[in-house]
Residue frames relative to the residue before (quaternion, step in Angstrom):
aa qw qx qy qz dx dy dz
M 1.0000 0.0000 0.0000 0.0000 0.00 0.00 0.00
Y 0.7822 0.2468 -0.1156 0.5602 3.53 1.25 -0.60
K 0.2210 0.8316 -0.4851 0.1559 3.53 1.32 0.45
K 0.6822 0.5086 -0.2971 0.4332 3.61 0.78 -1.00
E 0.6534 0.5163 -0.3036 0.4630 3.54 1.00 -0.99
L 0.6602 0.5031 -0.3089 0.4643 3.63 0.95 -0.88
E 0.6389 0.5241 -0.3297 0.4566 3.58 0.98 -0.73
A 0.6355 0.5227 -0.3268 0.4649 3.56 1.04 -0.75
I 0.6409 0.5296 -0.3122 0.4597 3.55 1.02 -0.87
K 0.6533 0.5183 -0.2951 0.4663 3.55 1.01 -0.87
K 0.6460 0.5395 -0.3100 0.4422 3.55 0.99 -0.93
S 0.7251 0.4405 -0.2340 0.4748 3.56 1.02 -0.77
N 0.4399 -0.7134 0.4221 0.3455 3.58 1.40 0.12
R 0.5128 0.6354 -0.4192 0.3968 3.60 1.08 0.76
F 0.4043 0.7312 -0.4672 0.2892 3.59 1.27 0.11
R 0.1078 -0.7937 0.5985 0.0099 3.54 -1.01 0.96
Q 0.1073 0.7749 -0.6219 0.0361 3.56 -1.15 0.51
R 0.5460 -0.6035 0.4564 0.3597 3.54 -1.23 0.45
V 0.0345 -0.7929 0.6083 -0.0075 3.51 -1.07 0.87
I 0.2663 -0.7115 0.6228 0.1870 3.57 -1.05 0.77
Y 0.2142 -0.8157 0.5288 0.0952 3.53 -0.26 1.25
D 0.6489 -0.5151 0.4039 0.3880 3.51 -1.31 0.52
D 0.4460 -0.7324 0.4500 0.2493 3.55 -0.70 1.08
S 0.5941 0.5804 -0.3698 0.4165 3.60 1.23 -0.20
L 0.5106 0.6384 -0.4223 0.3917 3.59 1.29 -0.30
T 0.4017 -0.6703 0.5641 0.2666 3.59 -1.12 0.74
D 0.3592 -0.7898 0.4736 0.1512 3.51 -0.57 1.28
L 0.0896 0.7664 -0.6291 0.0940 3.55 -0.65 1.25
A 0.5655 0.6237 -0.3543 0.4071 3.57 1.25 0.44
S 0.6915 0.5111 -0.2945 0.4169 3.56 1.00 -0.73
N 0.5162 -0.6211 0.4853 0.3349 3.58 -1.34 0.13
D 0.3773 0.7030 -0.4982 0.3396 3.58 1.19 0.50
Y 0.1406 -0.8838 0.4390 0.0799 3.55 0.75 1.18
L 0.7772 0.3447 -0.1716 0.4977 3.57 0.94 -0.89
G 0.4938 -0.6761 0.4236 0.3460 3.57 1.26 -0.14
L 0.3653 0.7684 -0.4698 0.2354 3.62 1.26 0.29
S 0.5474 0.6103 -0.4236 0.3853 3.63 1.11 -0.34
E 0.6757 0.4552 -0.2755 0.5103 3.63 1.25 -0.30
N 0.5554 0.6248 -0.3961 0.3798 3.63 1.19 -0.06
S 0.2387 -0.8224 0.5042 0.1112 3.58 -0.08 1.31
D 0.5657 0.5942 -0.3907 0.4175 3.65 1.15 -0.49
L 0.6444 0.5081 -0.3145 0.4771 3.57 1.05 -0.81
L 0.6156 0.5505 -0.3328 0.4553 3.57 1.05 -0.77
D 0.6802 0.5023 -0.2812 0.4539 3.57 0.92 -0.97
K 0.6516 0.5187 -0.3034 0.4629 3.56 1.01 -0.86
A 0.6499 0.5143 -0.3099 0.4659 3.59 0.99 -0.83
Y 0.6480 0.5327 -0.3078 0.4489 3.54 0.97 -0.89
K 0.6639 0.4921 -0.2944 0.4799 3.58 0.95 -0.91
R 0.6417 0.5266 -0.3313 0.4484 3.58 1.00 -0.72
V 0.6788 0.4796 -0.2910 0.4739 3.60 0.98 -0.86
K 0.6161 0.5756 -0.3377 0.4184 3.59 1.08 -0.73
N 0.5717 0.6095 -0.3707 0.4052 3.60 1.22 -0.32
Y 0.7266 0.4327 -0.2251 0.4839 3.57 1.24 -0.41
R 0.6054 -0.5851 0.4064 0.3549 3.55 -1.18 0.56
Y 0.7805 0.2639 -0.1427 0.5484 3.57 1.01 -0.82
H 0.1835 -0.7961 0.5683 0.0981 3.58 -0.98 0.78
S 0.7036 0.3500 -0.2719 0.5554 3.60 1.30 0.12
P 0.5904 -0.6275 0.3752 0.3417 3.65 -1.06 0.60
R 0.3010 -0.8386 0.4179 0.1772 3.58 1.24 -0.41
A 0.8137 -0.0195 0.0806 0.5754 3.60 1.02 -0.71
S 0.6828 -0.4100 0.3810 0.4695 3.52 -1.34 -0.14
Q 0.6121 -0.5505 0.4168 0.3854 3.55 -1.26 0.50
L 0.6887 0.4835 -0.2709 0.4675 3.57 1.10 -0.76
V 0.6167 0.4624 -0.3643 0.5226 3.65 1.21 0.13
N 0.6997 -0.3965 0.2634 0.5328 3.62 0.06 -1.26
G 0.4053 0.7377 -0.4584 0.2853 3.59 1.16 0.53
Y 0.5237 0.6344 -0.4133 0.3906 3.58 1.27 -0.23
H 0.1392 -0.8309 0.5387 -0.0030 3.57 -0.61 1.22
P 0.6308 -0.5434 0.3841 0.3990 3.64 -1.12 0.46
L 0.6574 0.5042 -0.3229 0.4575 3.57 1.11 -0.64
H 0.5593 0.5482 -0.3947 0.4805 3.56 1.19 -0.39
K 0.6889 0.4756 -0.2855 0.4666 3.58 0.86 -0.93
L 0.5873 0.5636 -0.3655 0.4515 3.61 1.03 -0.73
L 0.6924 0.4653 -0.2777 0.4763 3.59 0.85 -0.96
E 0.6582 0.5140 -0.3276 0.4419 3.58 0.87 -0.81
D 0.6474 0.5167 -0.3147 0.4634 3.57 1.01 -0.87
Y 0.6598 0.5119 -0.2990 0.4618 3.54 1.00 -0.85
L 0.6082 0.5468 -0.3240 0.4756 3.56 1.08 -0.76
C 0.6717 0.4857 -0.3001 0.4720 3.59 0.86 -0.89
E 0.6383 0.5404 -0.3189 0.4458 3.56 0.98 -0.85
L 0.6995 0.4805 -0.2613 0.4599 3.55 0.85 -1.04
N 0.7994 0.3524 -0.1456 0.4643 3.58 0.86 -1.04
D 0.3973 -0.7588 0.4378 0.2734 3.57 1.34 0.01
F 0.4449 0.6307 -0.5045 0.3870 3.56 0.92 1.02
E 0.6062 -0.5970 0.3981 0.3430 3.55 -1.24 0.58
S 0.8403 -0.0007 0.0764 0.5368 3.55 0.80 -1.00
A 0.1391 -0.7979 0.5854 0.0377 3.54 -1.26 0.47
I 0.0387 -0.7634 0.6406 0.0729 3.52 -1.30 0.36
I 0.3611 -0.7141 0.5635 0.2054 3.54 -1.03 0.93
V 0.0980 -0.7810 0.6161 0.0301 3.58 -1.04 0.87
G 0.7049 -0.5416 0.2979 0.3478 3.54 -1.21 0.65
S 0.7883 -0.0897 0.0961 0.6011 3.59 1.05 -0.77
G 0.6480 -0.4983 0.3932 0.4209 3.56 -1.29 0.24
F 0.6184 0.5449 -0.3465 0.4478 3.57 1.02 -0.72
L 0.6884 0.4808 -0.2741 0.4688 3.55 0.97 -0.88
A 0.5989 0.5574 -0.3419 0.4623 3.56 1.19 -0.67
N 0.6527 0.4917 -0.2990 0.4928 3.60 0.94 -0.85
L 0.6414 0.5196 -0.3128 0.4699 3.53 0.95 -0.87
S 0.6454 0.5335 -0.3128 0.4484 3.57 0.97 -0.82
L 0.6915 0.4959 -0.2630 0.4547 3.53 0.91 -1.08
I 0.7515 0.4329 -0.2140 0.4496 3.57 0.65 -1.23
E 0.6871 0.4897 -0.2971 0.4470 3.57 1.02 -0.73
S 0.7794 0.3978 -0.1876 0.4462 3.57 1.01 -0.79
L 0.6940 0.5355 -0.2992 0.3769 3.56 0.86 -0.94
P 0.7056 0.4154 -0.2999 0.4895 3.67 0.78 -0.82
R 0.1701 -0.7782 0.6003 0.0713 3.58 -0.91 1.02
K 0.7851 -0.3993 0.1975 0.4303 3.58 -1.23 0.27
K 0.7819 0.3467 -0.1846 0.4842 3.57 0.87 -0.87
D 0.5125 0.6413 -0.4013 0.4062 3.55 1.33 0.39
L 0.3051 -0.7096 0.5947 0.2233 3.55 -1.39 0.03
L 0.1386 -0.7703 0.6179 0.0752 3.57 -0.79 0.98
I 0.0613 -0.7802 0.6225 -0.0099 3.58 -0.89 1.05
L 0.0476 -0.8177 0.5736 -0.0071 3.52 -0.75 1.10
D 0.5302 -0.5429 0.5295 0.3791 3.59 -1.20 0.53
E 0.5377 -0.6551 0.4264 0.3163 3.57 -0.98 0.84
F 0.6877 0.4407 -0.2562 0.5169 3.58 1.26 -0.38
Y 0.3414 0.7478 -0.5184 0.2358 3.64 1.21 0.20
H 0.6729 -0.5590 0.3313 0.3536 3.47 -1.24 0.74
A 0.6423 -0.5797 0.3582 0.3508 3.56 -1.11 0.76
S 0.5941 0.5737 -0.3666 0.4284 3.60 1.12 -0.65
G 0.6860 0.4724 -0.2807 0.4768 3.58 0.98 -0.85
V 0.6148 0.5275 -0.3423 0.4761 3.61 1.06 -0.75
L 0.6372 0.5298 -0.3220 0.4579 3.56 0.91 -0.90
A 0.6866 0.5000 -0.2781 0.4487 3.55 0.86 -1.01
S 0.6316 0.5513 -0.3425 0.4240 3.56 1.09 -0.68
K 0.6190 0.5388 -0.3360 0.4622 3.61 1.23 -0.42
L 0.6595 0.5318 -0.3020 0.4371 3.63 1.23 -0.26
I 0.6793 0.5150 -0.2650 0.4507 3.59 1.25 -0.18
D 0.4016 -0.6882 0.5565 0.2354 3.51 -1.29 0.59
T 0.4530 0.6553 -0.4462 0.4077 3.52 0.72 1.18
R 0.5119 -0.6045 0.4887 0.3657 3.61 -1.07 0.58
V 0.0899 -0.7932 0.6023 0.0047 3.57 -0.91 1.03
E 0.0039 -0.7849 0.6192 -0.0224 3.54 -0.92 0.95
F 0.2491 -0.7449 0.5999 0.1522 3.58 -1.24 0.56
F 0.1848 -0.7768 0.5880 0.1293 3.54 -1.03 0.75
K 0.6690 -0.5188 0.3525 0.3987 3.57 -1.17 0.56
H 0.6186 -0.6194 0.3255 0.3574 3.52 -0.84 0.99
N 0.8847 -0.0322 -0.0433 0.4631 3.48 -0.91 1.19
S 0.4987 0.6780 -0.4001 0.3627 3.59 1.33 0.35
S 0.2888 -0.7690 0.5454 0.1666 3.59 -0.41 1.21
K 0.6009 0.5744 -0.3538 0.4288 3.54 1.12 -0.64
D 0.6830 0.4681 -0.2750 0.4887 3.58 0.89 -0.92
L 0.6243 0.5257 -0.3365 0.4697 3.58 1.00 -0.76
E 0.6705 0.4954 -0.3184 0.4512 3.60 0.85 -0.89
S 0.6210 0.5366 -0.3607 0.4431 3.62 0.97 -0.69
I 0.6464 0.4797 -0.3248 0.4965 3.62 1.05 -0.59
L 0.6575 0.5183 -0.3136 0.4479 3.58 0.95 -0.88
Q 0.6389 0.5404 -0.3385 0.4304 3.62 0.99 -0.70
Q 0.7336 0.3941 -0.2291 0.5040 3.55 1.19 -0.48
S 0.6190 0.5932 -0.2897 0.4255 3.54 1.32 0.24
K 0.3044 0.8051 -0.4682 0.1999 3.58 1.00 0.79
N 0.6823 0.5147 -0.2958 0.4266 3.58 1.18 -0.33
Y 0.5497 0.6005 -0.4066 0.4146 3.62 1.18 0.41
S 0.5792 -0.5928 0.4369 0.3496 3.56 -1.14 0.61
R 0.7826 -0.0349 0.0608 0.6185 3.55 0.95 -0.94
I 0.1913 -0.7205 0.6490 0.1518 3.52 -1.24 0.54
I 0.0618 -0.7891 0.6112 0.0029 3.55 -0.95 1.01
V 0.1255 -0.7960 0.5919 0.0186 3.53 -0.77 1.14
A 0.1035 -0.8058 0.5826 0.0222 3.57 -0.90 1.00
V 0.0511 0.7838 -0.6090 0.1100 3.53 -0.81 1.21
E 0.3836 -0.6846 0.5569 0.2721 3.58 -1.35 0.00
G 0.5627 -0.6018 0.4582 0.3337 3.52 -1.22 0.64
I 0.7345 -0.0716 0.0464 0.6732 3.54 1.02 -0.96
Y 0.3826 -0.7409 0.5045 0.2242 3.52 -0.79 1.02
S 0.5340 -0.7266 0.3480 0.2565 3.48 -0.69 1.24
M 0.7565 0.3649 -0.2005 0.5043 3.59 1.03 -0.69
D 0.7301 0.4079 -0.2337 0.4959 3.59 0.99 -0.82
A 0.3371 -0.8041 0.4382 0.2188 3.56 1.33 -0.29
D 0.5277 0.6245 -0.4314 0.3814 3.62 1.17 0.25
I 0.4790 -0.6878 0.4875 0.2444 3.50 -1.24 0.70
L 0.6423 -0.5425 0.3930 0.3723 3.60 -1.17 0.65
N 0.4894 -0.6463 0.5127 0.2826 3.54 -1.01 0.92
R 0.4731 -0.7026 0.4614 0.2639 3.65 -0.65 1.07
D 0.6157 0.6008 -0.3347 0.3846 3.57 1.06 -0.80
I 0.5898 0.6126 -0.3575 0.3861 3.54 1.20 -0.63
F 0.5754 0.5649 -0.3649 0.4654 3.58 1.17 -0.59
D 0.6826 0.4953 -0.2790 0.4592 3.57 0.83 -1.05
L 0.6469 0.5306 -0.3198 0.4446 3.60 0.96 -0.83
C 0.6765 0.4815 -0.3002 0.4694 3.59 0.87 -0.87
D 0.6269 0.5095 -0.3452 0.4778 3.59 1.04 -0.65
R 0.6776 0.5094 -0.3046 0.4343 3.57 0.88 -0.91
Y 0.7560 0.3646 -0.1874 0.5102 3.59 1.02 -0.85
S 0.4311 -0.7422 0.4136 0.3036 3.58 1.36 0.24
A 0.3378 0.7425 -0.4900 0.3074 3.52 1.10 0.85
I 0.4560 -0.6261 0.5563 0.3009 3.55 -1.18 0.67
L 0.1203 -0.8114 0.5695 0.0526 3.57 -0.82 0.94
I 0.1713 -0.7603 0.6243 0.0539 3.52 -0.76 1.19
V 0.0580 -0.7923 0.6074 0.0053 3.55 -0.74 1.09
D 0.2299 -0.7660 0.5920 0.0997 3.55 -0.56 1.25
E 0.0871 -0.8407 0.5344 -0.0120 3.56 -0.29 1.35
A 0.2154 0.8266 -0.5034 0.1301 3.59 1.11 0.52
H 0.7852 0.2987 -0.1437 0.5230 3.58 1.06 -0.73
S 0.6809 0.4627 -0.3000 0.4820 3.55 1.29 0.17
A 0.6197 0.5017 -0.3378 0.5000 3.62 1.12 -0.65
G 0.7797 0.2416 -0.2222 0.5332 3.51 -0.86 1.10
V 0.7187 0.4073 -0.2389 0.5105 3.62 1.26 -0.02
I 0.8234 0.1217 -0.0671 0.5502 3.63 0.78 -0.86
G 0.6090 0.5364 -0.4298 0.3958 3.51 -1.36 0.33
D 0.6168 -0.5667 0.3886 0.3839 3.61 -1.07 0.58
N 0.7614 0.3112 -0.1547 0.5472 3.55 1.09 -0.77
F 0.4814 -0.6998 0.4098 0.3326 3.59 1.27 0.37
L 0.4535 0.7084 -0.4395 0.3153 3.58 1.06 0.66
G 0.6776 -0.5261 0.2820 0.4296 3.56 1.23 0.14
V 0.8092 -0.3322 0.2023 0.4404 3.53 -1.34 -0.30
F 0.5653 0.5453 -0.4022 0.4704 3.64 1.07 -0.51
D 0.6652 0.4997 -0.2767 0.4808 3.59 0.92 -0.95
Y 0.6428 0.5584 -0.3069 0.4253 3.58 0.95 -0.99
Y 0.7786 0.3218 -0.1513 0.5171 3.55 0.99 -0.98
N 0.4016 -0.7419 0.4474 0.2970 3.53 1.37 0.08
I 0.3208 0.7514 -0.5008 0.2859 3.56 0.92 1.00
T 0.3131 -0.7227 0.5896 0.1790 3.58 -0.87 0.97
P 0.4665 -0.7042 0.4562 0.2800 3.60 -0.66 1.06
K 0.2137 -0.7639 0.6012 0.0969 3.55 -1.09 0.90
A 0.7162 -0.4548 0.3127 0.4272 3.55 -1.30 0.15
N 0.6978 0.4680 -0.2634 0.4739 3.61 1.15 -0.61
H 0.5922 0.5947 -0.3492 0.4168 3.57 1.27 0.03
I 0.0411 -0.7651 0.6425 0.0119 3.55 -1.07 0.85
K 0.1158 -0.7932 0.5967 0.0370 3.54 -0.84 0.99
M 0.0730 -0.7643 0.6397 0.0364 3.58 -0.85 1.00
G 0.0454 0.8008 -0.5964 0.0320 3.55 -0.85 0.92
T 0.4411 -0.6921 0.5064 0.2646 3.55 -1.24 0.37
L 0.3747 -0.6938 0.5666 0.2391 3.52 -1.23 0.61
G 0.5734 0.5299 -0.3738 0.5007 3.54 1.36 -0.03
K 0.6817 0.5048 -0.3410 0.4052 3.56 -1.13 -0.62
A 0.8643 0.0424 -0.0360 0.4999 3.63 -0.65 -1.03
L 0.6917 0.4823 -0.2859 0.4552 3.62 1.12 -0.60
G 0.3923 -0.7681 0.4465 0.2384 3.60 1.29 -0.08
S 0.6102 0.5184 -0.3612 0.4780 3.56 1.17 0.61
Y 0.4060 -0.6846 0.5157 0.3170 3.60 -0.95 -0.82
G 0.6125 0.5127 -0.4355 0.4151 3.54 -1.10 0.81
S 0.2672 -0.7503 0.5785 0.1759 3.57 -1.29 -0.28
Y 0.2142 -0.7623 0.5926 0.1476 3.51 -1.34 0.06
I 0.1795 -0.7382 0.6350 0.1399 3.53 -1.26 0.43
L 0.1090 -0.7866 0.6071 0.0296 3.57 -0.90 1.01
A 0.2094 0.7652 -0.5797 0.1858 3.58 -0.88 0.98
N 0.6744 -0.4333 0.3683 0.4709 3.54 -1.25 -0.29
R 0.6817 -0.5201 0.3147 0.4072 3.59 -1.12 0.49
E 0.6274 0.5559 -0.3392 0.4269 3.59 1.00 -0.77
I 0.6752 0.4868 -0.2981 0.4672 3.60 0.91 -0.92
I 0.6556 0.4969 -0.3247 0.4667 3.61 0.90 -0.86
S 0.6419 0.5006 -0.3351 0.4744 3.61 0.97 -0.70
F 0.6375 0.5193 -0.3375 0.4582 3.60 0.98 -0.71
L 0.6415 0.5115 -0.3265 0.4693 3.59 1.00 -0.77
E 0.6214 0.5432 -0.3366 0.4534 3.58 1.04 -0.74
N 0.7470 0.4128 -0.2063 0.4786 3.57 1.13 -0.66
R 0.8039 0.2938 -0.1319 0.5000 3.61 1.13 -0.51
A 0.6233 0.5683 -0.3487 0.4086 3.66 1.11 -0.51
K 0.3516 -0.7760 0.4849 0.1975 3.59 -0.29 1.30
A 0.6759 0.5049 -0.3186 0.4322 3.60 0.99 -0.75
I 0.6279 0.4631 -0.3291 0.5320 3.61 1.33 -0.05
I 0.7007 0.5022 -0.2702 0.4287 3.56 0.77 -1.14
Y 0.8135 0.2985 -0.1205 0.4844 3.59 0.81 -1.05
A 0.6064 0.5233 -0.3666 0.4734 3.59 1.19 0.38
T 0.5468 -0.5839 0.4791 0.3612 3.58 -1.14 0.61
A 0.5848 -0.6017 0.4079 0.3599 3.57 -0.97 0.84
P 0.6285 -0.5638 0.3745 0.3832 3.60 -1.19 0.46
S 0.6953 -0.4808 0.3555 0.3986 3.52 -1.28 0.40
I 0.4217 -0.6926 0.5253 0.2579 3.60 -0.89 0.89
F 0.6591 0.4983 -0.3357 0.4524 3.59 0.89 -0.82
E 0.6635 0.5031 -0.3256 0.4480 3.63 0.90 -0.85
S 0.6094 0.5434 -0.3461 0.4622 3.56 1.11 -0.65
A 0.6605 0.4849 -0.3078 0.4836 3.60 1.00 -0.82
L 0.6354 0.5233 -0.3264 0.4646 3.56 1.00 -0.78
S 0.6581 0.5017 -0.3157 0.4644 3.59 0.95 -0.87
Y 0.6097 0.5392 -0.3464 0.4664 3.61 1.01 -0.70
E 0.6768 0.4770 -0.2941 0.4775 3.61 0.87 -0.91
S 0.6430 0.5244 -0.3208 0.4568 3.60 1.02 -0.71
M 0.6481 0.5139 -0.3106 0.4684 3.55 1.00 -0.78
K 0.6301 0.5142 -0.3267 0.4814 3.56 1.01 -0.78
Y 0.6480 0.5271 -0.3157 0.4501 3.57 0.94 -0.92
I 0.6591 0.5169 -0.3109 0.4492 3.61 0.90 -0.92
Q 0.6728 0.4967 -0.3028 0.4570 3.57 0.91 -0.89
K 0.6554 0.5143 -0.2954 0.4677 3.58 1.03 -0.82
N 0.8045 0.2865 -0.1307 0.5036 3.59 1.01 -0.77
S 0.2555 0.8276 -0.4754 0.1545 3.56 1.24 0.43
L 0.6441 0.5175 -0.3371 0.4513 3.60 0.98 -0.72
F 0.6425 0.5123 -0.3141 0.4755 3.58 0.94 -0.79
L 0.6775 0.4845 -0.2807 0.4769 3.54 0.87 -1.01
S 0.6321 0.5407 -0.3298 0.4465 3.62 1.01 -0.74
D 0.6475 0.5108 -0.3098 0.4731 3.57 1.00 -0.83
K 0.6642 0.4920 -0.3046 0.4733 3.56 0.97 -0.83
R 0.6150 0.5461 -0.3319 0.4619 3.59 1.03 -0.76
I 0.6517 0.4990 -0.3175 0.4748 3.62 0.94 -0.83
L 0.6453 0.5225 -0.3236 0.4538 3.64 0.93 -0.83
V 0.6804 0.4841 -0.2940 0.4650 3.60 0.92 -0.93
Q 0.6599 0.5021 -0.3180 0.4597 3.59 0.91 -0.83
K 0.6485 0.5021 -0.3243 0.4714 3.58 1.01 -0.73
L 0.6217 0.5338 -0.3392 0.4620 3.62 1.02 -0.81
V 0.6606 0.5059 -0.3047 0.4635 3.62 0.83 -0.86
Y 0.6657 0.4922 -0.3048 0.4709 3.58 0.97 -0.81
D 0.6608 0.5240 -0.3050 0.4424 3.57 0.94 -0.95
I 0.7355 0.4260 -0.2270 0.4754 3.62 0.99 -0.84
F 0.8204 0.2641 -0.1087 0.4954 3.57 0.76 -1.07
G 0.3949 -0.7203 0.4741 0.3169 3.56 1.26 -0.42
I 0.5444 0.6068 -0.3845 0.4331 3.56 1.27 0.46
K 0.2753 -0.7461 0.5850 0.1594 3.55 -0.87 1.06
M 0.1901 -0.7707 0.6010 0.0933 3.56 -0.73 1.13
D 0.3337 -0.7181 0.5713 0.2158 3.57 -0.92 0.90
G 0.7772 0.1944 -0.0966 0.5906 3.50 1.12 -0.76
L 0.6521 -0.4755 0.3813 0.4509 3.58 -0.72 -1.10
I 0.5044 0.5951 -0.4542 0.4302 3.55 1.06 0.82
L 0.1534 -0.7677 0.6194 0.0590 3.57 -0.72 1.14
M 0.0197 -0.8018 0.5970 -0.0150 3.59 -0.45 1.18
I 0.0347 -0.7798 0.6249 -0.0173 3.53 -0.81 1.13
E 0.3086 -0.7668 0.5350 0.1749 3.57 -0.57 1.12
V 0.1353 -0.8005 0.5821 0.0448 3.53 -0.85 1.05
G 0.3581 -0.7885 0.4242 0.2647 3.53 1.15 -0.80
D 0.7855 0.2654 -0.1311 0.5434 3.56 0.86 -0.99
S 0.4805 -0.7089 0.4427 0.2656 3.54 -0.80 1.07
Q 0.6497 0.5114 -0.3250 0.4592 3.57 1.00 -0.75
K 0.6617 0.5038 -0.3196 0.4540 3.60 0.98 -0.79
V 0.6442 0.5136 -0.3352 0.4570 3.58 1.01 -0.80
L 0.6468 0.4970 -0.3342 0.4723 3.62 1.03 -0.67
S 0.6411 0.5092 -0.3367 0.4652 3.66 1.01 -0.65
L 0.6396 0.5123 -0.3238 0.4729 3.57 1.11 -0.62
R 0.6135 0.5149 -0.3412 0.4920 3.53 1.10 -0.63
D 0.6528 0.5112 -0.3220 0.4570 3.62 0.92 -0.81
F 0.6152 0.5373 -0.3424 0.4644 3.57 1.12 -0.79
A 0.6415 0.5287 -0.3214 0.4535 3.58 0.94 -0.89
I 0.6451 0.5167 -0.3203 0.4629 3.59 0.93 -0.85
E 0.6235 0.5254 -0.3307 0.4752 3.62 1.01 -0.76
E 0.6955 0.4499 -0.2566 0.4981 3.61 1.09 -0.66
G 0.5781 -0.6241 0.3508 0.3914 3.57 1.30 -0.02
F 0.6411 0.5014 -0.3202 0.4848 3.60 1.23 0.45
L 0.2394 -0.7500 0.5987 0.1475 3.51 -1.18 0.68
I 0.0110 0.7896 -0.6117 0.0479 3.56 -0.74 1.13
G 0.5506 -0.6385 0.4437 0.3039 3.55 -1.28 0.37
A 0.1187 -0.7507 0.6469 0.0631 3.54 -0.89 0.95
I 0.0493 -0.8368 0.5441 -0.0362 3.57 -0.06 1.33
R 0.0628 -0.8316 0.5508 -0.0322 3.53 -0.67 1.17
P 0.6410 -0.4806 0.3981 0.4469 3.59 -1.20 0.23
P 0.5863 -0.1104 -0.7961 -0.1014 1.61 -2.20 1.17
T 0.3873 0.7230 -0.4908 0.2940 3.61 1.26 0.12
V 0.7751 0.0725 -0.0347 0.6267 3.55 1.13 -0.78
K 0.6021 -0.5775 0.3941 0.3856 3.60 -1.14 0.47
K 0.7781 0.0656 -0.0400 0.6235 3.63 1.04 -0.78
A 0.6202 -0.5947 0.3845 0.3373 3.49 -1.12 0.85
I 0.0268 -0.8005 0.5986 -0.0133 3.58 -0.98 0.90
L 0.3792 -0.6043 0.6279 0.3110 3.46 -1.44 0.18
R 0.0720 -0.7749 0.6275 0.0224 3.57 -0.91 0.95
I 0.0158 -0.8306 0.5484 -0.0953 3.49 -0.32 1.37
I 0.1563 -0.7838 0.5971 0.0682 3.57 -0.89 0.99
P 0.1701 -0.7906 0.5797 0.0998 3.65 -0.34 1.16
R 0.2141 -0.8425 0.4868 0.0855 3.53 0.32 1.39
L 0.5486 -0.6845 0.3781 0.2958 3.54 -0.89 0.97
N 0.6584 0.5082 -0.3439 0.4359 3.63 1.10 -0.33
I 0.5589 0.5888 -0.3975 0.4277 3.64 1.28 0.15
D 0.5481 -0.6292 0.4450 0.3250 3.59 -0.93 0.89
I 0.5303 -0.6669 0.4326 0.2949 3.55 -0.87 0.99
D 0.6565 0.5109 -0.3288 0.4470 3.62 1.03 -0.72
I 0.6044 0.5373 -0.3498 0.4730 3.60 1.13 -0.60
L 0.6494 0.5118 -0.3088 0.4701 3.58 0.96 -0.85
E 0.6574 0.5146 -0.3161 0.4507 3.59 0.89 -0.93
S 0.6663 0.5015 -0.3248 0.4461 3.62 0.82 -0.91
F 0.6915 0.4788 -0.2864 0.4589 3.60 0.89 -0.83
F 0.6489 0.5297 -0.3204 0.4423 3.58 0.95 -0.87
L 0.6370 0.5189 -0.3366 0.4601 3.58 0.99 -0.76
K 0.6495 0.4990 -0.3127 0.4810 3.60 1.00 -0.81
L 0.6686 0.5167 -0.2965 0.4450 3.57 0.93 -0.89
K 0.6134 0.5507 -0.3278 0.4615 3.55 1.03 -0.83
K 0.6722 0.4861 -0.2995 0.4713 3.58 0.88 -0.93
R 0.6617 0.5163 -0.3176 0.4413 3.57 0.95 -0.81
I 0.6279 0.5324 -0.3266 0.4643 3.57 1.08 -0.80
Q 0.6655 0.4954 -0.3157 0.4604 3.58 0.98 -0.74
D 0.6900 0.4982 -0.2886 0.4386 3.59 1.12 -0.60
V 0.6574 0.5203 -0.3374 0.4281 3.63 1.08 -0.61
């Protein structure tokens, strides 16, 4: 039924499929930034914590009887670490963005998104009866020009990311000040910055030493750097209560996994306990990348623009032959094909250096 469409995708070198890769490959493709998905001690601790309770699955929506003591334990810890009033756990980062963007903007409001905002937020913006505008990526100047002309709306909501997943650049600090000045609600998607940057590995608020205000909303993932699954939203009590009452992706979805919540809690405790060690390793990795590729990483995403989809696939195949798995990201996910490499902090620095030198030479040869 879709044969012609699939043939067109293959012809353009954009064909995708699920692959179970050889477990012996060194993983430089996933968002497991700290390597916690391989930490069996955290797995054991989470299992023991869940075993203390009668129920090990959420069973229902959070608004029925799916809300569990381990959900609350994690939410309280998130609030304590990040200095927010309230929190709610959501099934995934995609659902968290859907919850925020679909429910918060009302008919007389204005929603403004960075043009590179995640696809989940862009999709959600098409479901609402609200004026939606996009500003030039990370441009405080362009955002302000929109804000200056936005005085006739009940609320203004701005959505940005802490670190952008494909471009790997960090959120412009001036955007925080702009939103405060214009009394705009600011949603910060920290999926790729929480657990990665900041002295305490808490993300862009931590990185810029910003104390959360009533107009600030932070969304983060329990996957990626935390080595688990799910997401969270941090905000003031009023906003969290509104989400409980209006966000369809929260109200009509089974509550998040209890085990993953326990695992996330253990991961967060581990990160806080080992933040100095992780920070030293992060500095070493960022320096290595700069010394070899001349690229300054704000977080732990190494983005190398290749441009040609066939070339980026050949570089991925070369990496596999060398025993490494890297990301070959092609349109339409990005405008031009890129290599997306994650130098995870649990990988020996000498192993990274040896491979990066080989990869650099190969890139120059293709």
